[in-house]
N, C-alpha and C positions, 0 to 999 in steps of 0.2 A: 688214119692208115689206108695207103691206097692198094696194096697188095693184100691177098689173102693169107692169114696166118695159119701154118700148116702145124696141127698137133704132132705130126710125126717127127718134128725138128725141134720140138719144145725140150729144154734142158731138164733132165730130171733132178738137177741140182736145185732149180727153183721150188720144187716141191719139198725138198729137205728142210727148207728154211721156214716151214710154216710157223707163224705166231713171233717169227724172230724180226729183227729191223729192217729185212729186205721189203717188208709190208709197210714201212713206216711213211712212206710218201704216196698219196693218191695217184692213181694212174688211169688215164682214160683210153680205152681201145675201141678203135670205130672199124667195123667190118664193111665190105664193099656192098653194094646192091646186088640181090640175089632175085631171082624169079621162082618163088615156091611152086611146086606142081600139084594140081588137084588129083588125089588118088582115092577119092570116096565117093564119086559119083555114082558108083553101083553099089553103095551101102545100104543095108536094108536091116529092119528090126520090127518086131511086132506085125510082121506080114504087110508091111508098107515101105515105102522109099523114105530116106532120112532129108534133113536140113540141106545136105550137101548135094541133093538133085535139084536141078534148075527150076522145075516146075514146082516142087514143095516150097523151095525159097522163095518164088515168086508169089505163091499164094499167101506167105507170110509178110509181103511188103519188103523183103529184103532185095537189095540191088543185084544180086547174084548168089550162086552156090557158094558158101564160104569153103575155104581150104582149112583143114584141120589145124587147130591151134597150136598143139605140139610140134608140127612140123617146123616153126620158127625157132625150136629150141637148138636145132641142128647149127644155126648160124652163129651160136653162143660158143659151141664147143671148142673151136680154135682159139677164141678170145681168152676163154677162161682157163685152157691149158696154159696160153701164153702168159697168162698173170699168175697162176698158182701151180703150174706144173702138173704133168700126168697124173698126180693124185686127185686131179680133179674128177677122173673116172672111178676113183676108189671111195671117196668120201665127199664128193660135190652133192650141192642142193641146189636146184634151179627152181625158184617159186614164182609163179607170174598170174597176173590178172589179165585177161585179153579184153582189150578195149574197143577194137574196131575190126570186123573181119576183112580178110583179102580173098580175092577171086583170082582165077587164072588170069595171067598177064599182069598182075601187079608186081611191082618190085619191092623189097623190103632190105632196110639197113639194120643191123643189130650193133648195140654200143654197150659198155660195161665201163663204169667207174668205180675202181677199187677204193674202199674206205680209207686206207691208210692207218696209221696209228698202230702198226703190229697185226692188223686183222685181216684174216683171209676171207674177205667179205666184199661184196660189190653191189652197186645198185644198177639195174639194167634196163634197157628199153629197146624197143624195135619201131620203126617208122617206115612208113611207105615213101616212095621217091618225092611226092609232093608234100610231105611233113606230117601226113595223117598218122597219129599215133596206132599202132598196132596192139602193143602188150607194154606193160610196166611191170617190175618187179625186183626181185633179189637173187642173188647167187652168194653162196659160202662154202667153205670147206671145213668139214669136221662138226662139232656140236654147235647148236644155237637154235633157239627157237624164235628169234626175230626176224621171222621171213614175212614176205609179202601174203603169202596165203594163209598163214596162221594167224596174222592180225584180222584179216578178213573173217576167218572161222570165228574168232572171238566175238566179233562186232555182230555176226550172224546168230550166235547164240543168244545174244542179247536182244534178238529180234526174232523169235522163234515163230515158225508157221503153225499157228493155232488151229486153223480149220481146213485143212488139206482137202482138196477135191481129186485132183489127178493122183497125188502121192499119200491117199488116205490110209493105203495098205503097207506103208512104211513107218517106222519110228526109231528114235534115237537109241543106239544100243544095239540095235538088230544085226545080227551076225549071218553070213553066208551059210547055206545048209551045211557045207563040208568043205574041207580043203579042196581046192581044184588043182589040177595038173596042168602045167604050162610049159612049152618048149618052143623054140624060135629056131628052126633050122634054116639054112638059106634059102631052101625052096619050099618050106613048109607054108601052106595056105591057112591065113589066120582067120577064115571064117567069113561069115556074112557082115559083121560089124566092120571088119578089115579086108576086103576083098582084093589082097593082093600079098606077096611073098616079100620078104627081106631083100632077095635078089632084086625083085623089081623096084622096090623101094632105093636100094643102093645105086639104081641105075638113073634115079632122078633126084637123089638127095642133093640138097644146095652145097653142102661141104663134105665131098668125098675124102675117104682116109682108107689107105691099106690096112688099118687096123681093124676095120669093119669086116674084111673079107679075106685077110691074109694072116700073117703072124702079128702079134703085138707085143708090147713090153712084158705083158702077163701070159704070153704063151700063144693060145688060140685067138682067133677073131672075137671081138667084143661088140656088143649089142649098142647101137647108137644110142644116145639120150633120148632122142625123141622116140625112139622104137620100145623103150622100156614102158613107155604108156600103152603101146600096142599089146605087149606082153601081159600087162596087167588088165587090160579090159577086154581081150578077145573071148574069153569065157566067161564074162560076168552074168550072162544070162542064167548059169548055172547056181548063182548065189540065192535065187529066189526073191530077188527084191523087185516085187511086182509095181508096175508104173501103168496106170489105166491107158488103154488105148481106144482109139487111134489118137497118138500124140507125137510131137516132134520136141526133141531136146536139141541142146548144145552144150559145149563146155564153156564155163564162165572164168573159172580158176584151176590152175593145175600147179602142184608141186611135186617134183620127183627128187628124192634123196638116196643117195649111195651109203649104205651102212658099212658093207664090206664087199665094195665092188672090185671091178666091173663085173657086169653080166655077160655070159659067154653064149656066143652062137651054138646051138645044137645042145646045150646042157638043159636037163630036167630041173624045173622048179615046182614048187607049191605055193598057193596063194591063200590067204585068209582076208576075209572083208568084213567091215563093219561101218554101219552108218553112224556118223559122229554129230550131224546137225541137219535140220530141217528148216528152210527159210523161204522168202518169196520176195519178189519185187512187183512193180505194177504189170509187167509183161510175163512173168515167170513164176511157177513153184519150183522149188530147188531142194536138191538134197547132196549132201557132202559124205563122200565114201572114203575112208582109210584102207587100202590095200596093203598087205604085208606079203613081201616076197621071200621065201626061204628056199634054202639050198637042200641037197640030199642029206646034210649033216643036222638039219633042222635049225640052222642058224639063219637068222632075218638079215638078208643081204641088201634089201631095198625097201623103200615105202614110197607109194604113191597117193598123194592126197588130191581127191578131184571133187570139184564143185560143178554139178551138172544142174542146168536150169531146163525146164519142160515150158513151152510157149502155151499160155492159157488160151490164146487164141486156136491153137491146133486141136484142141478138145471139143468136140461137138458140144453145145448147150452149156459152155461153162457160166456159172453163175454170174450177173453182172455185179 
């Protein structure tokens, strides 16, 4: 597909047929190359800069300061609305493993291959212009646990982190201190973790849509899928999940699932968090957090499952 799919022109009728023969034939949707923008250069936590800072990234041996992984999710929204209709924003689930980082100036292309057989599900991937893989994963509408990140979570539970150093103050089953309040207005500054506003993001988003800042089929403007991650993470320091500092982390896996969406700009929400696994790799200790987003009627409207790694090399005197 050479032209950008526009979610505002998708036919609502395609959503009405979920689970019907309309999904019997696999369909490949490929978006155009887009240059994602770096918006976390000023991010900080634990009184130090993050991996998105050029000097920090260089100290860790990275080729540049990575663009945040969820940024790429916006390139999938038009494809998945075209495949599944506007219900994508109501009951959609995007689940991705980040393979290689992107830096400012890279161009990325997103693709989705629907399963067929009557299922509202697709395999997704993104790659750079030179073919370097950026992410791989799944997308579906409605119920279903056969997602990329859920499968990785189960494998991680089979290889637990038995002797944590940086994450020794965390444990599986640990919950946040209390519910957190969250709201994303157009001009709401989202804090040190996300030093920008939704308006600033929409000015640079790879796939703009009037649904994000004007009217939508659900009434008011809706929060883009990539920014649901920001809503879920901006207040995470309130949870009391203590990671030893100084240390530098990154996103490894991310799943955003809409239960009763979409989420709306300016509407108040509450967040509940729980650590569901601890794991490690050669370079990182990592933890898996499930964040539930609730509306003012106490209904769970979305879930965010995030796997965060912390570089062992970033923590002074990490044991050999």
